[in-house]
Steps between C-alpha positions, in 0.01 A plus 500: 500500500788563737852627448754220497673507835869456568584374849868579460562874511796658331525245221452747217815553301673189639648227287258207489520154345215279394440139414200312364394140556354343191258211531352286220197289577476197279189365670195669642363320804243575769654620824399650834503877557848642560602540864851642469569834666631792294675839567377855502685756289716482184706767340846359504712269288366171392630156419332306227497182295532508126201570278286217373297498180137590553376343180707189453841442341440740212466784749827426681718792607725632225876447505667771706741555212215650291411794725633719779380751761685811385276803444496630138706201385399330169415186700386680818153479667333764284603304187412145608163496320671599173769232514268203451132470403458242776598770750215737408358484855810686622360806324122463482424278799256643755610293800876540494755468779672631702298783660535758775284393795346814649127431547373170641172338600504296823376148427475270804353223285830435321639327806864412573720353227517121521819338375673163544851562368778267611875452488611342171770500231524798265723679249621862495532658155630833367246622238691812405257745668443303820578186700233232511462209742312205347360182652489195276141380485379781724493550876187484712198711423315824564121471536275791397124464470529119498754504216846357552806666347830307498816703569754484216746784554610811684686802361620836628454863392723791605328736552151357541251524214195585711498813710285599799406868508781561252769330710714243318687226689661163416290192435480126451229359277334156496267401213253214513280384208213251520341253263259752346807701393447758775800637687558628850798695631624567851728801534713555811645847565841565658677804643849562634344720770268242652604346831593134516765249405618468139315243289668169596394323181654775286816474709510124441454557125772769485773267361273406208415865424871584501596215265220594256562877517524648150454157336190541283295184447711281729359302791607281790320239709471600865645222716281557805114498470338845515175566686305793343260516795765696697424801279128503586419679826170350614429807716511735202203654325495525120372699203324320213408614150462368144804569284747356256850366452750786534714378210406428137252374388335685797223236510205602716299277735758505780374523860751709695542460878748749649593450864467824694760425766844614386786260580863583574773455241869588529683732261728208418199298386385784276846520339481125454170530309643782288801286403284322242681713236846656497344848510215528757177594325136528614262216413169666584223594254342846555165517682198448272158669495231369734217531243232474768642195676455457875779393736360295787678476835487228765620607846732247661590452865798734458269791415310451825806527725 
């Protein structure tokens, strides 16, 4: 096992944002081994798509009005398992997410991530705790071990849920389920301290974020097609482990893929993500126990520079 490496020094203590891409696979088809390139080191914010049920409709993510992320609150993370019997995994699950990535096992056999996302129509929605970008009917696919996962949504966390060596950033999350009810997630980490231009897609979406700010459960169709592939750096490496949804019902059986290359995000974009409610509040679940799980790491081209 090796210590998780961070290629961007000085990031500890910075404000990070994260997002996750969520992909649902409705069909499982044979495919060739992935050839996409991936980055080398992740400890920053992430961007991500909204969570998808890992066990069919009955296991769908709970309404954001039924829980929150405040510590020691009656509906906070440490109380989720007590709020609903169907959420028992939030308390007694053994493969829960998020986690702190500190020890990893190099795995060259994982290969680069292979995705075929494309530009298509979508809707931005304010869910109370976060903003979610959804594609009607899905968008392209992610292929892992010959299984195809169709992208359904992307949502953002400020700060990020996953940490690398204890460092928390911002993130975007993408979740992708497949026909056997399995789920896969791609998490992209962001930092205000990374070099580079601000995220153009977030800039283009700014007017929609502003109009939906503080408007719980309201949505708006995005006029111009959005291409989620712009958030995936093919030169980045990634971390992979078996985990769960990070919101009730905390369903397990989710394959997490966290890009290790931290992307740049502006402070204005972070404020935009935080405008989901009138009073900015965190939307990250505390790190969960590893319980013997192994985090595997695939080195991308970026790690070899």
